[in-house]
N, C-alpha and C positions, 0 to 999 in steps of 0.2 A: 504494500498500499503506500503512496507518494503523500505527504502533508499539502507542501505545493502552498506558494502563497503566503498572504498576511489575509488576515481577519478579521473580525470580534462577533463578541456577542454582545446582549445587555450590559455584562456585567467585566467581560475579562476579555481582553487585547490579546489576540496571536500574530506572530511573525516568523520567518525562518530566516534568518542568518547563513548563508553559506548552511551548514547540518546542524547549527544549531538552535532548536525552538525557543521563541522567547514569550513565557506568559505572563501577563501584567493583569493585576489586580487592576478593576476598574473603578473605584469608585470614589474620586479621589474630595469628592466635596463631605463625605462620610468618613475620610482617612482611610477608605478602602475597608472599611468595617465589612463581616462577611454577611451576606443574609440567605436566604434557601436559594434563591437564583443563583448569586454567586459561588454558592459551594457545590452545586449541581450542572452549571456550564464548566467552572472549572475540573469537575471528575470527567464530564464527558469531553473533554478537549485532551486530557490525558491518558484515557483510551485509545481515543486517535495515535495520537504521541506512541503510545508502548508499542505500537506495530507498524507505524510509517518506516519506510526504508531508507527516507532521507531524513529522517531525524537523528542525532546521534547522540545528543547532548540536548537537556535543557534547562533553561536560567527561566527561576521564577522572581520576579519582583512587583513592586508597585507605582500606579501612576499617580505622578506629582513628585515635589521633593520633600514631601511631610511627614509620610509613612508609606510602611510596608505593609502593613495590614494593623491597624490599631484595634483588632481581636474581633470576636462576632459582635455584631448588631445588639445593642442591651434594649433599643426596642423592638425589638422581635422578640428576647429573650425574657421580658419584665415580668409577664403576664402568665409565660407557660402554665400548665398542671403537672403535673408529673409523669402522664405519659408522653406527651410533647417534648418534656427537657429530655425525654429519654429518647426518643426520634431524634432530635434535635444533636445529641452527642454521636448518636451514631452516623448519623450524614458526614458529622464532619469526621469520624473516624473512618469514614467508609474513603470519604476525600484525601484525606493525610495518609491512610494506608496506601491508595491509588500511588502517590508521590515515592515512599520509602519501597514498594515494589516493583516499581518501573525499572525495568531493565538496562536502564542509561541511568547515565552521570548527571544528575542533579544539583542545582548551585541555587542558594539563596541570594540574590542582591539586594540587602537590606536598607532603603533608604529611608530613612527614620525611623520612627515610631513601628517597634515588632511587640506588641503587648498582646496577652494572652491566647486567643487562634492564632494572632499573628505569629508569635515566638514559637505556638505550639507547629506552625504551617514552616517555621525554619528548619526545626527539629528535625522533620520529615527527611529533609533534604541530605544530599552527602556535604555539600561544603557549603558551608554561611559565610558570605565574605559583605562588611558592612562598610556602609560609610561613616567619617567619621563623627558626622551628627545623628547617629543612630543609637537608638535607648531600646534595650529589650528588657522584658517582665513577665512574670506570669501571677499576675496582681487578682486573680480567683477569689481568694481568701476575702479579698477588702469589699466583695461584692455578694458573699456570703456561701459559695458555692466553690466546690474544688475543680480543679479541671477537666474537661470535656472531651476535648480533642487529641491525648495522648501524650500530657508533657510528664504524668505520672509516671509512665515508663520510660518515655523517649529522655527525658532531662537528665536522669540518675545516668546512663548509656553515655551521654555526653561529659557532662562535668562531674561525674562522681554521687553517690549519695549523699554525703555527709552537705555538700552544695546544694545539693537539688534541695534535700530539704530544706534548709536555710531559704533558697529563694520561694519554694513553692507555700513555705510555713508564714512567711514576713510578708510575699508580693512584691517586695522592693524592687525599682527599675535601677537597670546596670547601663552606664554610659558603654560605647563602643570600646575605648580601651580597657575599661574593666572587664568586660563580657571578651574580650579577647586574652586576659591575664586568667581567666578561668576556665579556656577552651571552650567557650559556647560559640563564638566567633573565630575562625580561620585567620581571618585578613582585616585588617583596618585599612581605608583608603580616604582620599580624597573623595567628595561627595561629586566632582566633576568625571572621576577616575573610574567610579563604580562599575558601570555597565562595560566599559572595555575590558576594566582589569578579568571580571564576571566571563567576558567573549573569550579574551584569552584563557582563560582557568579550563573556560569546556571545551576550546578546540585542544586545549594539550590531553584533556580526557578522551574527548574523542576520537584520537588519532591512536589509541591504542585499541587491542583487539574486541570489538563490543561482546563477543561470549566470554571473553574473560572478563570482561567490566560485567557483566550482568552474574558470572557467579561469584565472583568477590562479593557483590552486594547481596548475595542470598549466602553466602558464608557471613557474612558480619550481623547478618539478620537472624540466623537460625543457632549458631555457633556459640557465642555467648552463653544461653540457658543450656548448654547440653554439657555431659559429664565428658573426662578429658577424652576418653575412648572414643564415646561417640562423636564427638566435635571432629577428632582424628579421622573418624571412618568416614564421616561427611566430608573433610577436606578432602582423602584420598578420592570418593566419590566423583565429586567436584573437577578434580585432577584429569581424572580418567575421562570425562565426558567431553573436558576441551579437544581432546583428542578427536573426537568424532565433527568437529568443527574444520577441522585444517589449519584455524589460525596457528598452534605452535610450531608447525611446519614453515608456515610463510613470517611467523615473528624469530625464528634458530635461525633461519636460511638469511634472513633480512640483516641478523647480527653480526651473523658469520661473513657475508658478502660485502660489509661496510655499507649498508644503504637503507634507507628508511621502508620499514614494511607496508605492503599494500594491504590494506585489512577491511 
């Protein structure tokens, strides 16, 4: 399947820059806060990107220069009953799990506020690159709720359990430099350089064997929850599966012949 061209929904813009798909959350007047339509549009576009042969990597960012995503839309959430709250959480979980499960590298370009659901979306990505103006937080407890879109398990994987407990229980905000120091983001750049840096990193990752990248993502997702012997068996199986694709032969031949591989 080929993605091709640029386009938009009511809430998410998409474009293709060479082989890199760029998804832009597009509710700048609401600081890109997430409503039902945005989450549904976002998940639908990810489903297409997952099988699009001309997409080798994905960048997710927010429209405007104030916010990546300032969380879920509180005007949607404030009057939920229990069943509506559960369905809302599951909708976000499905959308963000699709990010994590995408068999291609995904980079968050964090341009401003990434709060609540916005931070949870960034956590589902493989790399997080932040502008110097970025601010990240999981402030759900200050609103009388726990996280609903994955922070309770993804944040600890990224920053460690102790730091995750502190951030989730206090709800405090961290600026870009502090986020970098605790490993919440991998890189901090000037705001004007954010998208070009994200594109450079995405192109670097996209140049690697796509099957190998997908297998690494699968190992990183499944391996930490396994006992050592189970993790070892999973890794051995993934290592063997790579040889079905022909990528190892091309990659090693290219190295020995001192040329770039053609994956």
